[in-house]
C-alpha positions as CSV (number, residue, x, y, z in Angstrom):
1,M,133.8,99.7,-99.5
2,K,136.3,100.1,-102.3
3,L,138.0,102.9,-100.4
4,S,138.0,101.1,-97.0
5,K,135.7,103.6,-95.5
6,A,132.6,101.7,-94.3
7,P,131.6,102.7,-90.8
8,G,131.5,100.2,-87.9
9,L,128.3,99.7,-85.9
10,E,128.9,100.1,-82.2
11,H,126.4,97.5,-81.1
12,T,127.7,94.9,-83.6
13,L,131.3,95.6,-82.6
14,S,130.4,95.2,-78.9
15,L,128.7,91.8,-79.6
16,F,131.7,90.7,-81.7
17,N,134.2,91.5,-78.9
18,E,132.0,89.9,-76.3
19,I,131.8,86.7,-78.3
20,K,135.5,86.8,-79.2
21,N,136.4,87.3,-75.5
22,K,134.6,84.1,-74.6
23,G,137.0,82.2,-76.9
24,V,134.5,81.5,-79.7
25,K,136.2,81.3,-83.2
26,I,134.6,83.9,-85.4
27,F,134.3,83.4,-89.2
28,L,133.1,86.4,-91.2
29,V,131.2,85.3,-94.4
30,S,130.5,88.1,-96.9
31,S,129.1,88.2,-100.3
32,R,131.7,90.8,-101.1
33,R,134.1,89.9,-103.9
34,E,137.5,88.3,-103.2
35,T,139.1,91.1,-105.2
36,L,138.1,93.5,-102.4
37,R,139.9,91.4,-99.7
38,S,142.6,93.9,-98.9
39,N,140.2,96.9,-98.6
40,T,137.8,94.8,-96.6
41,V,140.5,93.6,-94.1
42,D,141.8,97.1,-93.8
43,N,138.4,98.5,-93.1
44,L,137.5,95.7,-90.6
45,I,140.7,96.4,-88.6
46,D,140.3,100.2,-88.8
47,V,136.8,100.1,-87.3
48,G,137.8,97.6,-84.5
49,Y,137.1,94.1,-85.9
50,H,140.3,92.1,-85.3
51,G,141.0,88.7,-84.0
52,W,138.5,86.8,-86.2
53,T,139.5,83.4,-87.3
54,G,138.5,83.6,-91.0
55,L,137.1,85.9,-93.7
56,Q,135.2,84.2,-96.5
57,L,134.7,86.3,-99.6
58,R,133.2,85.4,-103.0
59,G,135.6,84.0,-105.5
60,L,135.0,83.7,-109.2
61,E,133.6,80.2,-108.8
62,D,131.0,81.6,-106.4
63,E,129.8,84.5,-108.6
64,H,127.0,82.4,-110.2
65,M,125.4,81.6,-106.9
66,K,122.6,83.5,-105.2
67,V,123.6,85.0,-101.9
68,Q,121.7,82.4,-99.8
69,Q,123.3,79.5,-101.7
70,Y,126.8,81.0,-101.4
71,K,126.5,81.5,-97.6
72,C,125.0,78.0,-97.1
73,E,128.0,76.6,-99.0
74,Q,130.4,78.5,-96.9
75,R,128.7,77.2,-93.7
76,K,128.9,73.7,-95.1
77,R,132.7,74.1,-95.6
78,L,133.1,75.2,-92.0
79,V,131.1,72.2,-90.7
80,N,133.0,69.8,-93.0
81,N,136.2,71.2,-91.5
82,G,135.0,70.3,-88.0
83,Y,133.5,73.5,-86.8
84,R,130.1,73.7,-85.1
85,I,128.1,76.8,-86.0
86,W,126.9,78.5,-82.8
87,G,125.4,81.6,-84.3
88,I,124.7,83.4,-87.5
89,L,124.2,87.1,-87.6
90,G,123.1,89.0,-90.7
91,D,121.1,92.0,-91.9
92,Q,119.5,90.2,-94.9
93,W,117.3,87.1,-94.6
94,S,119.3,85.5,-97.5
95,S,122.4,85.6,-95.3
96,I,120.9,83.7,-92.4
97,Q,118.4,81.2,-93.9
98,G,119.2,77.8,-95.3
99,L,121.3,74.8,-94.1
100,P,123.4,74.2,-92.2
101,T,121.8,76.3,-89.6
102,A,123.1,77.4,-86.2
103,K,122.1,77.0,-82.6
104,R,121.1,80.7,-82.7
105,T,120.3,83.1,-85.5
106,F,120.2,86.8,-85.3
107,K,118.6,89.2,-87.9
108,W,120.0,92.7,-87.6
109,P,118.1,95.7,-89.1
110,N,119.7,96.7,-92.4
């Protein structure tokens, strides 16, 4: 990912666009480090992911947390900011488990 070359997955991009076109605000929560933001944003846009509302990456203060705890904290922040979580998609169980949860949860193959 450092070189902004991660491939997009067609089925995931299709679902992303379908959800976005319904007017749902999309927040991407990644355990990737904040220092990789520029490369991450470039890669997302290059492979077709644009129009998302927010991208949450791990800051220095988040480094000590396990992935599940970090992602739960990010979801709590969204809820505290007035958002309702409709769905969570992830390829790791640690990304989709824990509270707050969503109306729907989707586990993709890795």
